[in-house]
C-alpha positions in Angstrom: 151.2 33.1 46.1 152.5 36.2 45.4 150.9 39.3 45.4 151.5 42.5 42.5 150.3 46.4 43.5 149.8 48.6 40.6 150.6 52.3 41.0 147.3 54.8 40.4 148.2 55.0 36.6 149.2 51.6 35.6 148.3 50.6 32.0 148.8 47.1 30.6 149.3 45.8 26.9 150.7 42.3 27.8 151.4 41.0 31.2 151.9 37.4 31.8 150.7 36.4 35.0 150.0 33.0 36.6 146.2 32.5 36.1 144.9 29.7 37.3 143.6 30.5 40.6 146.5 29.0 42.5 148.7 31.9 41.8 149.1 35.5 41.5 147.2 38.1 43.3 146.9 41.3 41.7 146.0 44.4 44.0 144.7 47.9 42.7 146.3 49.7 46.0 145.6 53.0 45.2 143.6 56.4 46.9 142.7 57.8 43.5 140.3 56.6 40.6 141.7 53.6 39.1 141.0 51.4 35.9 141.0 47.7 36.2 142.9 46.6 33.3 141.6 43.8 30.9 145.1 41.6 31.0 145.6 39.4 27.8 146.3 35.6 28.2 147.4 35.9 24.2 144.0 34.3 23.3 141.7 37.3 23.9 140.6 36.5 27.6 141.4 38.7 30.2 142.5 36.7 33.3 143.6 37.4 37.1 143.9 34.7 39.3 143.2 36.6 42.6 142.0 40.5 42.3 141.8 42.8 45.3 140.6 46.3 45.4 142.3 48.2 48.2 142.4 52.1 49.4 145.1 53.1 51.3 143.5 56.0 53.0 140.2 57.4 53.8 137.3 58.3 51.4 136.1 56.3 48.6 137.3 55.6 45.1 136.4 54.1 42.1 138.0 50.9 40.1 136.4 50.7 37.0 137.0 47.7 34.7 138.1 48.3 31.0 137.1 44.8 29.7 135.7 41.8 30.2 137.8 39.6 32.9 138.1 36.2 34.4 139.0 36.0 37.9 139.9 32.6 38.6 140.0 32.7 42.2 138.9 35.3 44.4 137.9 38.9 44.4 137.7 41.1 47.2 136.7 44.7 47.0 138.4 46.5 50.2 136.5 48.9 52.3 136.5 52.8 50.6 136.2 51.0 47.2 133.8 51.0 44.4 134.1 48.7 42.2 132.5 49.8 38.8 131.8 47.7 35.6 131.6 50.5 33.4 128.7 52.1 31.0 130.0 48.9 28.8 128.9 46.6 31.2 132.2 44.6 31.5 131.0 42.2 35.0 133.3 39.5 35.9 133.4 36.2 35.7 134.2 34.9 39.6 135.5 31.1 39.9 136.5 31.9 43.6 134.6 33.8 46.3 133.4 37.5 46.2 134.2 39.3 49.3 132.8 42.8 49.5 133.4 45.4 52.0 133.3 48.5 49.8 130.3 48.5 47.3 129.8 47.3 43.7 128.0 49.2 41.1 126.5 46.7 38.4 125.6 49.0 35.6 123.6 46.3 33.3 126.2 43.9 33.5 126.1 40.1 33.9 128.0 38.6 36.6 129.0 34.9 36.5 129.9 32.6 39.2 131.5 29.7 37.3 133.3 27.9 40.2 132.7 24.9 42.1 131.5 25.9 45.8 131.7 30.2 46.0 130.7 32.1 48.8 129.6 35.9 48.4 130.4 37.8 51.2 129.1 41.6 51.3 130.2 42.3 55.2 126.9 42.6 56.4 125.3 44.4 53.7 123.1 44.1 51.1 124.6 43.2 47.4 123.0 44.2 44.5 123.5 43.0 41.0 121.8 43.6 37.7 122.1 39.9 36.1 123.8 37.0 37.6 124.6 33.5 36.1 125.1 30.8 38.5 127.0 27.8 36.7 128.7 26.0 40.3 127.8 23.2 42.7 126.8 25.7 45.3 126.6 29.4 46.1 126.8 30.6 50.0 125.4 33.8 50.7 127.3 34.1 53.8 126.8 37.8 54.8 124.1 39.9 53.9 121.2 39.8 51.3 121.9 39.9 47.6 118.9 41.1 45.2 119.3 40.3 41.5 117.6 43.5 39.6 117.2 42.1 36.4 117.5 38.2 35.8 118.7 35.5 37.7 119.8 32.5 35.3 120.6 28.9 37.2 122.7 27.0 34.7 123.9 24.6 37.7 124.1 24.3 41.4 122.1 25.6 44.3 121.9 28.4 46.8 122.9 27.9 50.6 121.0 31.3 52.4 121.4 30.6 55.8 120.0 34.0 57.9 120.5 35.7 54.4 117.8 36.4 51.5 117.8 36.0 47.9 115.9 38.6 46.4 114.9 38.6 42.8 
């Protein structure tokens, strides 16, 4: 798999990527606020294979979604990054693992975990989601507590907590 790094003011109208979950990793690597582009696969669905939000220097930067996105692999929020679904609540659907070493601004969006076996790793910190839909075989909360502040929907699957808590 390869990685693509976008410059801070990148905009996309049509980008063709391997978005099967086994392919490209898109890295937003800017020391300034960035917009996480709603990539189109030609059918109107915005797809990433893997998505990483990286901050190369000190200080905190916000990466804001500008459309609903399907991440067919892993989503990684790096240290010093704030991932924001925007006031329009463009929360992603993730079919891989969720790793948050920064912070997540959930607004009022629905985050959907729609894979097979998935892990939520919040770097030992607590993670807060507004609405969550679990539609997989197993979700493991591996590091830190997870709070769902509004609605938790189980379509399929189970949650493995270990020593962590799921707070609803």
